[in-house]
KEPA-251575 format. One record per residue: residue in one letter; x, y, z of N, C-alpha, C in turn; residue number from 1. Coordinates in nm, 4 decimals, decimal comma, padded with zeros to 6 digits. Each point is the difference from the previous one (the first is absolute). Layout:
<rs>
A; X; Y; Z; X; Y; Z; X; Y; Z; NUM .
...
</rs>
This chain:
<rs>
M; 12,1648; 08,2343; 06,7856; -00,1020; 00,0833; 00,0576; 00,0163; 00,1411; -00,0564; 1 .
S; -00,1107; 00,0604; -00,0423; 00,0085; 00,1347; -00,0547; 00,0118; 00,1025; 00,1123; 2 .
L; 00,0643; 00,1080; -00,0332; 00,0161; 00,1059; 00,0987; -00,1316; 00,0757; 00,0159; 3 .
T; -00,0289; 00,0360; 00,1218; -00,1205; 00,0751; 00,0296; 00,0175; 00,1446; -00,0450; 4 .
S; -00,1046; 00,0556; -00,0607; 00,0025; 00,1397; -00,0407; -00,0998; 00,0782; 00,0856; 5 .
L; 00,0088; 00,1312; -00,0098; -00,0961; 00,0836; 00,0713; -00,1427; -00,0315; -00,0459; 6 .
Q; -00,0163; -00,0284; -00,1284; -00,1341; -00,0320; -00,0520; -00,0521; -00,1294; 00,0620; 7 .
Q; 00,0851; -00,1000; 00,0135; -00,0431; -00,1257; 00,0629; -00,0361; 00,0231; 00,1462; 8 .
L; 00,0747; 00,0843; 00,0677; -00,0309; 00,0321; 00,1394; -00,1336; 00,0735; 00,0098; 9 .
A; -00,0254; 00,0912; -00,0936; -00,1277; 00,0707; -00,0027; -00,1149; -00,0974; -00,0254; 10 .
T; 00,0247; -00,0999; -00,0829; -00,1020; -00,1024; -00,0264; -00,0309; -00,0796; 00,1264; 11 .
E; 00,1032; -00,0302; 00,0787; -00,0228; -00,0696; 00,1269; -00,0836; 00,0851; 00,0945; 12 .
L; 00,0257; 00,1306; 00,0014; -00,0803; 00,0885; 00,0851; -00,1449; 00,0051; -00,0491; 13 .
A; -00,0206; -00,0071; -00,1302; -00,1368; -00,0044; -00,0535; -00,0689; -00,1290; 00,0442; 14 .
S; 00,0733; -00,1094; 00,0057; -00,0557; -00,1266; 00,0497; -00,0349; 00,0111; 00,1476; 15 .
L; 00,0839; 00,0693; 00,0739; -00,0272; 00,0225; 00,1422; -00,1277; 00,0809; 00,0163; 16 .
E; -00,0147; 00,1031; -00,0802; -00,1204; 00,0824; 00,0065; -00,1247; -00,0828; -00,0316; 17 .
A; 00,0093; -00,0857; -00,1003; -00,1134; -00,0850; -00,0368; -00,0368; -00,0951; 00,1142; 18 .
A; 00,1001; -00,0554; 00,0668; -00,0261; -00,0894; 00,1136; -00,0694; 00,0767; 00,1128; 19 .
L; 00,0444; 00,1216; 00,0248; -00,0633; 00,0811; 00,1047; -00,1426; 00,0368; -00,0380; 20 .
D; -00,0231; 00,0284; -00,1274; -00,1358; 00,0307; -00,0463; -00,0947; -00,1169; 00,0243; 21 .
C; 00,0544; -00,1215; -00,0061; -00,0797; -00,1211; 00,0247; -00,0009; -00,0398; 00,1475; 22 .
R; 00,0638; 00,0813; 00,0839; 00,0090; -00,0248; 00,1439; 00,0738; -00,1306; 00,0302; 23 .
D; 00,0962; -00,0332; -00,0850; 00,0796; -00,1223; 00,0140; 00,1314; 00,0338; 00,0710; 24 .
L; -00,0049; 00,0046; 00,1323; 00,1191; 00,0381; 00,0759; 00,1110; -00,1033; -00,0090; 25 .
D; -00,0340; -00,1266; -00,0039; 00,1036; -00,1034; -00,0123; 00,0731; 00,0132; -00,1331; 26 .
G; -00,0766; 00,0159; -00,1068; 00,0609; 00,0184; -00,1317; 00,0817; 00,1276; -00,0059; 27 .
A; -00,0527; 00,1068; 00,0590; 00,0711; 00,1276; 00,0017; 00,1318; -00,0125; 00,0746; 28 .
Q; -00,0002; -00,0724; 00,1108; 00,1236; -00,0178; 00,0768; 00,1037; -00,0778; -00,0804; 29 .
A; -00,0437; -00,1017; -00,0709; 00,0919; -00,0782; -00,0832; 00,0583; 00,0864; -00,1120; 30 .
I; -00,0845; 00,0807; -00,0622; 00,0468; 00,0879; -00,1072; 00,0980; 00,1028; 00,0559; 31 .
M; -00,0311; 00,0553; 00,1172; 00,0878; 00,0999; 00,0605; 00,1362; -00,0593; 00,0327; 32 .
S; 00,0021; -00,1214; 00,0497; 00,1272; -00,0654; 00,0312; 00,0829; -00,0210; -00,1263; 33 .
S; -00,0647; -00,0462; -00,1060; 00,0692; -00,0202; -00,1275; 00,0495; 00,1333; -00,0548; 34 .
Y; -00,0840; 00,0999; 00,0044; 00,0374; 00,1330; -00,0484; 00,1212; 00,0532; 00,0769; 35 .
D; -00,0014; -00,0151; 00,1304; 00,1097; 00,0490; 00,0825; 00,1321; -00,0671; -00,0390; 36 .
R; -00,0033; -00,1327; -00,0185; 00,1210; -00,0718; -00,0421; 00,0494; 00,0509; -00,1357; 37 .
E; -00,0938; 00,0143; -00,0944; 00,0362; 00,0457; -00,1341; 00,0546; 00,1425; 00,0030; 38 .
L; -00,0615; 00,0871; 00,0781; 00,0462; 00,1385; 00,0092; 00,1403; 00,0067; 00,0581; 39 .
R; 00,0228; -00,0735; 00,1072; 00,1335; -00,0006; 00,0612; 00,1048; -00,0523; -00,0986; 40 .
G; -00,0334; -00,1071; -00,0702; 00,0922; -00,0547; -00,1004; 00,0268; 00,0994; -00,1122; 41 .
Y; -00,1045; 00,0674; -00,0434; 00,0151; 00,0999; -00,1058; 00,0954; 00,1107; 00,0442; 42 .
I; -00,0190; 00,0503; 00,1204; 00,0858; 00,1076; 00,0502; 00,1440; -00,0483; 00,0153; 43 .
E; 00,0180; -00,1224; 00,0488; 00,1359; -00,0547; 00,0138; 00,0682; -00,0140; -00,1358; 44 .
R; -00,0735; -00,0464; -00,1017; 00,0587; -00,0206; -00,1328; 00,0307; 00,1315; -00,0700; 45 .
T; -00,0869; 00,0977; 00,0148; 00,0183; 00,1241; -00,0748; 00,0857; 00,1020; 00,0734; 46 .
G; 00,0115; -00,0151; 00,1319; 00,0866; 00,0883; 00,0784; -00,0315; 00,1467; -00,0192; 47 .
S; 00,1030; 00,0771; -00,0264; -00,0172; 00,1452; -00,0109; -00,0655; 00,0422; -00,1313; 48 .
S; -00,0214; -00,0945; -00,0907; -00,0645; 00,0347; -00,1272; -00,1523; -00,0166; 00,0047; 49 .
V; -00,0541; -00,0199; 00,1196; -00,1456; -00,0103; 00,0153; -00,0623; 00,1315; -00,0455; 50 .
P; -00,0993; -00,0063; -00,0907; -00,0683; 00,1234; -00,0394; -00,0839; 00,0509; 00,1178; 51 .
M; 00,0455; 00,1067; 00,0622; -00,0595; 00,0471; 00,1250; -00,1459; 00,0415; -00,0154; 52 .
D; -00,0364; 00,0625; -00,1099; -00,1399; 00,0404; -00,0173; -00,0916; -00,1221; -00,0040; 53 .
G; 00,0420; -00,1013; -00,0725; -00,0788; -00,1231; -00,0068; -00,0088; -00,0682; 00,1347; 54 .
L; 00,1099; -00,0022; 00,0717; 00,0016; -00,0616; 00,1327; -00,0894; 00,0772; 00,0968; 55 .
R; 00,0045; 00,1319; -00,0060; -00,0875; 00,0813; 00,0864; -00,1469; -00,0289; -00,0291; 56 .
T; -00,0332; -00,0128; -00,1273; -00,1381; -00,0306; -00,0383; -00,0424; -00,1343; 00,0575; 57 .
L; 00,0864; -00,1002; -00,0136; -00,0300; -00,1321; 00,0562; -00,0189; 00,0071; 00,1513; 58 .
L; 00,0884; 00,0690; 00,0672; -00,0087; 00,0076; 00,1463; -00,1249; 00,0747; 00,0446; 59 .
R; -00,0398; 00,1018; -00,0747; -00,1241; 00,0712; 00,0318; -00,1201; -00,0944; -00,0156; 60 .
M; -00,0018; -00,0745; -00,1103; -00,1076; -00,0976; -00,0225; 00,0005; -00,1053; 00,1100; 61 .
Q; 00,1183; -00,0491; 00,0336; 00,0136; -00,1021; 00,1035; -00,0557; 00,0508; 00,1330; 62 .
N; 00,0367; 00,1213; 00,0375; -00,0468; 00,0545; 00,1277; -00,1514; 00,0178; 00,0023; 63 .
E; -00,0575; 00,0440; -00,1105; -00,1455; 00,0137; -00,0083; -00,0682; -00,1357; 00,0164; 64 .
L; 00,0556; -00,1020; -00,0652; -00,0590; -00,1336; 00,0088; 00,0181; -00,0610; 00,1389; 65 .
L; 00,1129; 00,0260; 00,0638; 00,0197; -00,0494; 00,1362; -00,0978; 00,0666; 00,0962; 66 .
T; -00,0284; 00,1274; -00,0205; -00,1003; 00,0687; 00,0813; -00,1371; -00,0625; -00,0223; 67 .
T; -00,0330; -00,0271; -00,1254; -00,1270; -00,0652; -00,0321; -00,0082; -00,1376; 00,0655; 68 .
M; 00,1104; -00,0759; -00,0048; 00,0031; -00,1329; 00,0607; -00,0232; 00,0095; 00,1499; 69 .
H; 00,0640; 00,0941; 00,0645; -00,0160; 00,0193; 00,1442; -00,1455; 00,0366; 00,0323; 70 .
E; -00,0578; 00,0923; -00,0760; -00,1386; 00,0396; 00,0235; -00,0955; -00,1169; -00,0212; 71 .
L; 00,0259; -00,0822; -00,1010; -00,0838; -00,1171; -00,0252; 00,0097; -00,0990; 00,1148; 72 .
R; 00,1207; -00,0229; 00,0501; 00,0165; -00,0898; 00,1149; -00,0795; 00,0515; 00,1199; 73 .
E; 00,0094; 00,1298; 00,0246; -00,0732; 00,0605; 00,1114; -00,1512; -00,0162; -00,0189; 74 .
S; -00,0465; 00,0255; -00,1190; -00,1426; -00,0112; -00,0307; -00,0492; -00,1436; 00,0167; 75 .
L; 00,0744; -00,0952; -00,0536; -00,0393; -00,1404; 00,0136; 00,0042; -00,0450; 00,1461; 76 .
G; 00,0957; 00,0519; 00,0746; 00,0067; -00,0307; 00,1433; -00,1211; 00,0530; 00,0740; 77 .
R; -00,0398; 00,1239; -00,0324; -00,1210; 00,0567; 00,0625; -00,1229; -00,0823; -00,0352; 78 .
E; -00,0117; -00,0384; -00,1269; -00,1138; -00,0811; -00,0433; -00,0044; -00,1327; 00,0756; 79 .
A; 00,1147; -00,0622; 00,0167; 00,0049; -00,1276; 00,0721; -00,0381; 00,0182; 00,1461; 80 .
R; 00,0503; 00,1069; 00,0625; -00,0358; 00,0261; 00,1399; -00,1488; 00,0289; 00,0145; 81 .
D; -00,0557; 00,0782; -00,0935; -00,1431; 00,0310; 00,0045; -00,0835; -00,1269; -00,0170; 82 .
A; 00,0414; -00,0862; -00,0905; -00,0732; -00,1255; -00,0209; 00,0078; -00,0881; 00,1238; 83 .
Q; 00,1158; -00,0005; 00,0631; 00,0163; -00,0795; 00,1214; -00,0899; 00,0541; 00,1115; 84 .
R; -00,0023; 00,1314; 00,0182; -00,0866; 00,0611; 00,1014; -00,1464; -00,0293; -00,0272; 85 .
S; -00,0380; 00,0086; -00,1267; -00,1384; -00,0278; -00,0376; -00,0362; -00,1447; 00,0310; 86 .
G; 00,0931; -00,0902; -00,0277; -00,0231; -00,1420; 00,0302; -00,0133; -00,0238; 00,1484; 87 .
H; 00,0851; 00,0661; 00,0789; -00,0095; -00,0127; 00,1459; -00,1341; 00,0520; 00,0503; 88 .
A; -00,0420; 00,1141; -00,0533; -00,1278; 00,0587; 00,0432; -00,1163; -00,0901; -00,0382; 89 .
S; 00,0033; -00,0530; -00,1217; -00,1084; -00,0889; -00,0441; -00,0084; -00,1242; 00,0879; 90 .
R; 00,1154; -00,0568; 00,0323; -00,0003; -00,1190; 00,0858; -00,0484; 00,0340; 00,1410; 91 .
A; 00,0371; 00,1184; 00,0489; -00,0452; 00,0395; 00,1325; -00,1515; 00,0193; 00,0016; 92 .
Y; -00,0545; 00,0650; -00,1022; -00,1446; 00,0167; -00,0060; -00,0703; -00,1353; -00,0146; 93 .
A; 00,0565; -00,0875; -00,0811; -00,0597; -00,1322; -00,0169; 00,0005; -00,0784; 00,1292; 94 .
A; 00,1065; 00,0189; 00,0786; 00,0106; -00,0723; 00,1271; -00,1096; 00,0409; 00,0982; 95 .
V; -00,0451; 00,1237; -00,0085; -00,1052; 00,0457; 00,0915; -00,1365; 00,0009; -00,0682; 96 .
G; -00,0031; -00,0480; -00,1247; -00,1289; -00,0162; -00,0686; -00,0570; 00,1263; -00,0619; 97 .
V; 00,0820; 00,0940; -00,0332; -00,0471; 00,1239; -00,0642; 00,0179; -00,0154; -00,1504; 98 .
A; -00,1079; 00,0186; -00,0748; 00,0073; -00,0087; -00,1450; 00,0396; 00,1367; -00,0574; 99 .
L; 00,0844; -00,0020; -00,1003; 00,0400; 00,1261; -00,0646; -00,0879; 00,0284; -00,1172; 100 .
</rs>
């Protein structure tokens, strides 16, 4: 197995960003889990020789993407709740014979 580099980790974050752009939360979660494992392994292998500037850049990117993921989850949750409310209202109007 090849050792993970900062560039490979950055590539994983780019994949995470692409999944979020497509609103693919399941895919994004899988990528994030893989990225987290790889990042932890990288830090364990490199120890005190981790290039701190590169690591800071990765962590900044990671935090931005996690914020985006959280906002997307919230947005999709609101959309689902709104659709559910709309469905309830439509069924209630239909039950009393009111056409929309």
